[in-house]
C-alpha positions as CSV (number, residue, x, y, z in Angstrom):
1,X,53.3,37.1,13.8
2,X,49.5,37.7,13.8
3,X,49.8,39.8,10.7
4,X,51.8,37.0,9.0
5,X,49.1,34.5,9.7
6,X,46.3,37.0,8.6
7,X,48.1,37.3,5.3
8,X,48.5,33.5,5.0
9,X,44.8,33.0,5.8
10,X,43.8,35.6,3.1
11,X,46.1,34.0,0.5
12,X,44.7,30.5,1.4
13,X,41.1,31.6,1.1
14,X,41.8,33.2,-2.3
15,X,43.7,30.1,-3.5
16,X,40.8,27.9,-2.6
17,X,38.0,30.1,-4.1
18,X,39.4,31.7,-7.2
19,X,38.3,30.2,-10.5
20,X,36.8,26.8,-9.9
21,X,36.3,26.3,-6.1
22,X,38.3,23.6,-4.4
23,X,41.4,21.8,-5.5
24,X,40.4,18.6,-7.4
25,X,38.2,17.7,-10.3
26,X,37.3,14.8,-12.7
27,X,38.4,14.6,-16.3
28,X,37.4,11.9,-18.8
29,X,40.2,9.5,-19.9
30,X,38.5,8.4,-23.1
31,X,37.3,10.4,-26.2
32,X,33.6,11.4,-26.2
33,X,33.5,13.5,-29.4
34,X,31.4,11.3,-31.7
35,X,28.3,9.2,-31.6
36,X,30.5,6.1,-31.8
37,X,32.5,7.3,-28.7
38,X,29.2,7.8,-26.8
39,X,28.0,4.4,-27.8
40,X,31.1,2.8,-26.5
41,X,31.4,4.9,-23.3
42,X,27.8,4.3,-22.2
43,X,24.8,2.6,-23.9
44,X,25.0,0.1,-25.4
45,X,28.8,-0.5,-25.3
46,X,29.2,-0.3,-21.6
47,X,27.3,-3.6,-21.3
48,X,30.3,-5.6,-22.5
49,X,32.7,-4.6,-19.7
50,X,29.8,-4.9,-17.2
51,X,29.2,-8.5,-18.2
52,X,32.9,-9.3,-18.1
53,X,33.2,-7.9,-14.6
54,X,30.1,-9.8,-13.5
55,X,31.7,-13.0,-14.7
56,X,35.1,-12.2,-13.2
57,X,35.4,-9.4,-10.6
58,X,39.1,-9.0,-11.2
59,X,38.2,-7.6,-14.6
60,X,37.2,-4.4,-12.8
61,X,40.9,-3.6,-12.8
62,X,41.1,-4.1,-16.5
63,X,38.0,-2.1,-17.6
64,X,37.5,0.6,-15.0
65,X,39.6,3.1,-13.0
66,X,39.3,1.1,-9.8
67,X,43.0,0.1,-9.8
68,X,44.2,3.7,-9.7
69,X,41.5,5.1,-7.4
70,X,41.8,5.8,-3.6
71,X,39.2,7.0,-1.2
72,X,40.3,9.5,1.4
73,X,37.9,8.9,4.2
74,X,37.4,11.1,7.3
75,X,34.7,12.2,9.8
76,X,36.8,15.3,10.7
77,X,37.1,14.3,14.4
78,X,40.8,14.8,14.7
79,X,42.1,17.2,12.0
80,X,45.7,18.1,12.5
81,X,46.0,21.4,14.3
82,X,42.3,22.0,14.2
83,X,40.8,19.2,16.3
84,X,37.2,18.0,16.0
85,X,35.9,20.3,13.3
86,X,33.4,17.9,11.7
87,X,33.2,16.3,8.2
88,X,32.2,19.4,6.2
89,X,35.0,21.6,7.6
90,X,37.4,18.8,7.0
91,X,36.6,18.7,3.3
92,X,39.4,21.2,2.3
93,X,41.9,19.0,4.1
94,X,40.7,15.8,2.4
95,X,40.7,17.6,-1.0
96,X,44.3,18.6,-0.3
97,X,45.2,15.0,0.4
98,X,43.5,13.9,-2.8
99,X,45.4,16.6,-4.7
100,X,48.7,15.3,-3.3
101,X,48.0,11.7,-4.4
102,X,47.6,13.0,-7.9
103,X,50.5,15.5,-7.8
104,X,53.1,13.1,-6.4
105,X,52.1,9.6,-7.6
106,X,49.5,10.1,-10.4
107,X,46.8,8.4,-8.3
108,X,43.2,9.6,-8.6
109,X,41.5,10.1,-5.2
110,X,38.0,11.0,-4.0
111,X,37.6,12.7,-0.7
112,X,34.7,11.0,1.3
113,X,33.6,13.0,4.3
114,X,31.4,10.9,6.6
115,X,28.9,12.5,9.0
116,X,29.2,9.8,11.6
117,X,31.1,9.1,14.9
118,X,30.0,5.5,15.6
119,X,33.0,3.3,14.6
120,X,30.7,0.4,13.6
121,X,28.8,2.7,11.2
122,X,31.9,4.2,9.7
123,X,33.2,0.6,9.1
124,X,29.9,-0.2,7.5
125,X,30.0,2.9,5.2
126,X,33.6,2.2,4.1
127,X,32.9,-1.5,3.4
128,X,29.8,-0.5,1.4
129,X,31.7,1.8,-0.9
130,X,34.9,-0.3,-1.1
131,X,34.0,-1.9,-4.5
132,X,34.5,1.5,-6.1
133,X,38.2,1.8,-5.0
134,X,41.6,0.2,-5.3
135,X,42.6,1.4,-1.8
136,X,41.3,3.3,1.3
137,X,43.2,6.1,3.0
138,X,41.6,6.8,6.4
139,X,42.4,10.3,7.7
140,X,41.9,12.5,10.7
141,X,39.7,10.1,12.8
142,X,40.2,10.5,16.5
143,X,41.6,7.9,18.9
144,X,40.8,5.4,20.2
145,X,38.0,4.8,17.6
146,X,40.6,5.0,14.7
147,X,42.4,1.9,16.0
148,X,39.2,-0.2,15.8
149,X,38.2,1.2,12.4
150,X,41.6,0.7,10.9
151,X,42.1,-2.8,12.3
152,X,38.7,-4.0,11.2
153,X,38.8,-2.6,7.7
154,X,42.3,-4.0,7.1
155,X,41.1,-7.4,8.2
156,X,37.8,-7.4,6.4
157,X,38.6,-5.8,3.0
158,X,40.8,-7.2,0.3
159,X,42.2,-3.9,-0.9
160,X,45.0,-1.8,0.8
161,X,43.7,0.2,3.8
162,X,45.8,2.5,5.9
163,X,45.1,5.1,8.5
164,X,47.7,7.6,7.5
165,X,47.8,9.5,10.8
166,X,49.1,6.2,12.3
167,X,51.0,4.3,9.7
168,X,52.2,7.1,7.4
169,X,53.6,9.0,10.3
170,X,55.3,5.9,11.7
171,X,57.0,5.2,8.3
172,X,58.5,8.7,8.0
173,X,59.5,8.8,11.7
174,X,61.2,5.4,11.3
175,X,63.2,6.6,8.3
176,X,64.4,9.5,10.4
177,X,65.3,7.2,13.2
178,X,67.2,4.8,10.9
179,X,69.3,7.7,9.7
180,X,69.5,9.5,13.0
181,X,71.0,6.4,14.6
182,X,73.5,6.1,11.7
183,X,74.7,9.7,12.3
184,X,74.8,9.1,16.1
185,X,76.8,6.0,15.6
186,X,74.2,3.8,17.4
187,X,72.5,0.5,16.6
188,X,68.7,1.0,16.1
189,X,68.0,-2.2,18.1
190,X,69.8,-0.8,21.1
191,X,68.0,2.6,21.2
192,X,66.3,3.6,24.4
193,X,63.1,5.3,23.3
194,X,60.6,7.7,24.9
195,X,57.3,8.4,23.0
196,X,55.4,11.4,24.4
197,X,51.7,11.1,23.4
198,X,49.5,8.1,23.3
199,X,47.2,8.8,20.4
200,X,47.1,7.2,16.9
201,X,50.5,8.4,15.7
202,X,52.2,7.7,18.9
203,X,51.0,4.1,19.2
204,X,51.8,3.5,15.5
205,X,55.3,4.8,15.9
206,X,55.9,2.6,18.9
207,X,54.6,-0.5,17.0
208,X,56.8,0.4,14.1
209,X,59.8,0.6,16.4
210,X,59.2,-3.0,17.3
211,X,59.3,-3.8,13.5
212,X,62.6,-2.0,13.4
213,X,63.9,-4.4,16.0
214,X,63.8,-2.2,19.1
215,X,62.7,-4.4,22.1
216,X,59.4,-3.5,23.8
217,X,61.3,-3.1,27.1
218,X,63.3,-0.2,25.7
219,X,60.3,1.8,24.8
220,X,58.6,4.1,27.3
221,X,55.2,5.7,26.5
222,X,54.0,8.8,28.2
223,X,50.6,10.6,28.1
224,X,49.1,13.6,29.7
225,X,49.2,11.9,33.1
226,X,52.8,10.9,32.9
227,X,54.5,7.6,32.2
228,X,52.2,4.7,31.1
229,X,53.0,2.0,33.6
230,X,51.6,-1.4,34.5
231,X,50.6,0.0,37.9
232,X,48.1,2.4,36.4
233,X,44.4,1.5,36.1
234,X,42.1,2.3,33.3
235,X,44.6,1.9,30.4
236,X,43.3,1.5,26.9
237,X,44.4,-1.8,25.2
238,X,46.8,0.3,23.0
239,X,48.4,1.8,26.1
240,X,48.6,-1.6,27.8
241,X,50.7,-2.8,24.9
242,X,53.5,-0.4,25.9
243,X,53.0,-0.1,29.6
244,X,56.3,-0.3,31.3
245,X,57.1,-2.1,34.5
246,X,59.8,0.5,35.4
247,X,59.0,2.7,38.3
248,X,58.9,6.0,36.4
249,X,56.4,8.8,37.0
250,X,57.2,11.7,34.7
251,X,58.5,12.4,31.2
252,X,61.6,14.0,32.8
253,X,62.4,10.8,34.6
254,X,61.9,8.7,31.5
255,X,64.3,10.8,29.5
256,X,67.3,10.2,31.6
257,X,69.8,8.4,29.4
258,X,67.3,8.0,26.5
259,X,68.6,8.0,22.9
260,X,65.4,9.0,21.2
261,X,62.5,11.3,22.0
262,X,59.4,11.2,19.7
263,X,56.8,13.8,20.5
264,X,53.3,13.6,19.1
265,X,51.7,15.6,21.9
266,X,51.6,19.3,22.7
267,X,53.8,22.4,22.4
268,X,56.4,23.0,25.1
269,X,56.1,19.5,26.7
270,X,59.9,19.1,26.4
271,X,62.3,21.4,28.1
272,X,66.0,22.1,27.4
273,X,66.9,20.7,30.8
274,X,65.2,17.4,29.9
275,X,67.2,17.2,26.6
276,X,70.4,17.7,28.5
277,X,69.8,14.5,30.5
278,X,69.5,12.4,27.4
279,X,72.3,10.2,26.1
280,X,75.1,11.4,23.8
281,X,73.9,12.5,20.3
282,X,70.2,12.5,21.3
283,X,67.5,12.3,18.6
284,X,64.6,14.6,19.3
285,X,61.6,14.4,16.9
286,X,59.3,17.1,18.2
287,X,56.3,16.7,15.9
288,X,53.4,18.6,17.6
289,X,51.9,21.1,15.1
290,X,52.0,24.0,14.6
291,X,54.3,24.4,17.6
292,X,56.6,21.5,18.5
293,X,57.2,20.1,22.0
294,X,60.4,22.2,22.1
295,X,61.1,25.2,19.9
296,X,63.8,24.9,17.3
297,X,66.0,27.6,18.8
298,X,65.7,26.2,22.3
299,X,66.5,22.7,21.1
300,X,69.6,23.8,19.2
301,X,70.8,25.8,22.3
302,X,70.2,22.9,24.7
303,X,73.2,20.9,23.5
304,X,75.5,20.9,20.4
305,X,75.1,17.2,19.6
306,X,71.3,17.1,19.2
307,X,69.7,15.5,16.1
308,X,66.4,17.4,15.7
309,X,63.3,17.1,13.6
310,X,59.9,18.7,13.6
311,X,56.7,18.6,11.6
312,X,57.3,22.1,10.2
313,X,58.5,23.0,6.8
314,X,60.5,26.1,8.0
315,X,63.0,24.0,9.9
316,X,65.3,21.2,8.7
317,X,64.1,17.6,8.8
318,X,60.4,18.0,8.3
319,X,58.6,14.8,9.1
320,X,55.9,15.1,6.4
321,X,53.5,12.3,5.5
322,X,53.6,13.3,1.8
323,X,57.0,11.4,1.8
324,X,55.0,8.2,2.3
325,X,51.3,7.8,1.4
326,X,51.5,8.6,-2.4
327,X,54.3,6.2,-3.0
328,X,53.0,3.5,-0.5
329,X,49.7,3.4,-2.4
330,X,51.4,3.6,-5.8
331,X,53.5,0.5,-5.1
332,X,50.5,-1.3,-3.5
333,X,48.1,-0.5,-6.3
334,X,50.6,-1.5,-9.1
335,X,50.8,-5.1,-7.8
336,X,47.2,-5.2,-6.7
337,X,48.2,-5.9,-3.1
338,X,45.4,-7.2,-0.8
339,X,46.8,-5.2,2.1
340,X,49.5,-2.9,3.2
341,X,51.5,-5.0,5.7
342,X,54.5,-4.4,8.0
343,X,56.9,-5.6,5.4
344,X,55.7,-2.9,2.9
345,X,55.8,-0.2,5.6
346,X,59.3,-1.2,6.6
347,X,60.4,-1.3,3.0
348,X,59.1,2.3,2.5
349,X,61.0,3.5,5.6
350,X,64.2,1.9,4.5
351,X,63.9,3.3,1.0
352,X,63.4,6.8,2.3
353,X,66.4,6.5,4.6
354,X,68.5,5.2,1.8
355,X,67.5,8.0,-0.6
356,X,68.5,10.6,1.9
357,X,72.0,9.2,1.9
358,X,72.4,9.6,-1.8
359,X,73.7,12.8,-3.5
360,X,70.9,15.4,-3.8
361,X,69.9,16.2,-7.3
362,X,70.1,19.7,-8.8
363,X,66.4,19.8,-9.2
364,X,65.9,19.5,-5.5
365,X,68.4,22.2,-4.7
366,X,66.7,24.5,-7.2
367,X,63.2,23.7,-5.8
368,X,64.3,24.7,-2.3
369,X,66.7,27.5,-3.2
370,X,69.7,25.7,-1.8
371,X,73.3,25.6,-2.9
372,X,74.1,22.3,-1.3
373,X,72.4,19.7,0.8
374,X,74.2,16.6,2.2
375,X,73.2,13.7,4.4
376,X,73.8,14.8,8.1
377,X,72.1,16.2,11.1
378,X,70.1,18.7,9.1
379,X,69.2,16.3,6.3
380,X,67.9,13.0,7.7
381,X,65.0,12.3,5.3
382,X,64.4,13.3,1.7
383,X,62.7,16.5,0.6
384,X,59.1,16.1,-0.6
385,X,59.9,17.5,-4.0
386,X,62.6,15.0,-4.7
387,X,61.5,13.4,-8.0
388,X,63.3,10.1,-7.1
389,X,60.8,9.4,-4.4
390,X,58.2,7.8,-6.7
391,X,60.5,5.3,-8.3
392,X,62.6,4.6,-5.2
393,X,59.8,4.1,-2.6
394,X,57.1,2.7,-4.8
395,X,59.4,0.0,-6.2
396,X,60.5,-1.0,-2.7
397,X,56.9,-1.2,-1.5
398,X,55.8,-3.2,-4.6
399,X,58.7,-5.6,-4.2
400,X,57.9,-6.1,-0.5
401,X,54.3,-6.8,-1.4
402,X,55.4,-9.5,-3.8
403,X,57.9,-11.0,-1.5
404,X,55.5,-11.1,1.4
405,X,52.8,-12.8,-0.6
406,X,50.1,-10.2,-0.7
407,X,50.5,-9.1,-4.4
408,X,47.9,-10.5,-6.8
409,X,49.7,-9.1,-9.9
410,X,53.4,-9.6,-9.4
411,X,56.0,-7.6,-11.3
412,X,57.9,-9.7,-13.9
413,X,60.6,-7.1,-14.7
414,X,61.6,-4.8,-11.9
415,X,63.9,-2.7,-14.1
416,X,61.0,-2.1,-16.5
417,X,58.7,-1.2,-13.7
418,X,61.1,1.3,-12.2
419,X,61.6,2.8,-15.7
420,X,57.8,3.1,-16.1
421,X,57.6,5.0,-12.8
422,X,60.4,7.3,-13.9
423,X,58.5,8.0,-17.2
424,X,55.2,8.7,-15.6
425,X,56.6,10.8,-12.7
426,X,54.2,13.7,-12.3
427,X,57.0,15.8,-10.7
């Protein structure tokens, strides 16, 4: 195994360094070949759009790239699988996120690494640079600071802001839960849920479950000290939201009769014996990376009726945020949404769930070297290379933005919009 990862590391370092270092770049979108081109692009021609924007700020979307530009902002304090590695070491990760925005949704993205840990100062930095961008993607900022930063920026900026570790994860998890419940023959609103972990992703998932209609009393949150109950002192406000009044002490106790386990915690937190105490057709989403809360083989052997997902690409049902953020922002940007709200997130989750229930295209089968793939226990959510994601999810998000009243440029013809997405699909 060590040799395998040595090879992967070597390949990755070569990939990032060969040719032009890094993974993203900037290319002009207008001609600059003649004196006239230069006169229009800069001085004196640039004065005309500048004056127009000064008179009407909305014209920035007409004359600049603002409407298709997202900032990927991080201080590197909670990078997945790597921890607090700081802003400079986080740059390859944020460049990768920027690359995925372009690859999957045609969105330009700048990675912005901020050398700061004070939440108020990070908020100030992002607010100061916000005029440049059409949206802000917060990434890999540790809890509990990320909650404050996310909530403040969403409230104080008039462009879409999302902390993807929270909301992106919650959207994909919710899509898996919707389809897992369908396979299990259960109603989503009646699921008994245990969330192991109390960081950004865990709290966001729990909140999203409320949006799905699962009552708060059916959700149990666990952290490194055991079950989060009302009888514990020193809880953060986020943990207090989901503190249970039930007299439970451990994860093992909480799982008795549970329908759904969502793990965003640490490897090996869940044992086969715990899984065996869960309800019929249990859903287990073990999302710790790189090693899940229970290993794939152990989970499969624990009981034959398990519905299982991880965050890894080498097992079925990978919960991968690339299924969400490119298309979430595409839809939001296209209608100039002032925010990304619960209605838009729920629309994204439902669109993902619906797409997984449709027949899989030949292009997807070829991309993954498969002969067949059908909706079921080993295919709960779409594959990231499904070219239908852009049209399906972005349209659902844009429509939800319009219907919920946060769109400033509503779509007049939804069929034409969907067709435009199909034509521009970078996949």
